[in-house]
Steps between C-alpha positions, in 0.01 A plus 500: 500500500693723734490243773652229276772734376588598854515131610712410195738797577530400868576126390768630269659707762490230764644229265869610542469498881354146504771383258776653720359332812504163328866545388592583855332189631686291237839659602433428864407146429829449301701671780354252754628192319771334706848475341594160379781311679803377319447145388681231697556297182654573165167491314545746221126593487496570880813717462355684208180579695710614805733721299200655313334573847827660631542715189136614501546607866806708404382690194492833684688753290515271190345657191652287231589136423615228730791269433492179698775245503434166658660167490379148545642297798864398456399131498290543189658314203501810290635732769839585342356566163222713653754686717728572196206634284365708793847647564546590135160668491544685833854623403369629166201671662709665766785607272241644260357692799169515683309823496391699807158379636559137410544213737772220494452193724700195571379196699478121487487187716879526550594836643879451443454421134260792451757725669773369266278584210429858619872568582617367165226692311631837633871434452521716178235761599640853516456700829194705532343391181183365664390784727130473588482122427355296784696180558362216717696203621289218640709257696705432815641771715842345470495575121348848524821699569699364215213571258463844645871568459483391136191691396498825684786661306271496201278744701205267550256522798587175675230307686551164672215264574583206718356178348316372803 
């Protein structure tokens, strides 16, 4: 009886260590996954997967929600309507304010249009109202500076990821 009780006690004490080792192995396997490359086409599913990968790799410091604003390719027949609706939503979200610890990301197959959307979304945002919010712009380096100039007065922590 004593032997079986001792073995049971040892098993119970060792279980957390085994579970911790398995979690470490899973984290290491996830960290070893190569980042996705930006799609060379305007395929919405491929862009969605790419942006999801970029955002997951940049979640450090994010403790809350993520707000992702993406557009279809400009040649899509519904582009202008999609752009107008996304702009209305993004402007409403940004003017309402995003809390510290949350993430805001903009990216799409067309960097210039995505930059236009980001800049327009922050036009009416008061200075220093988004301190502690992580902001990611996924696009071309040529568009990064104008996005950064438009969003940093709000107090966000700006991150640029070149779509390549």
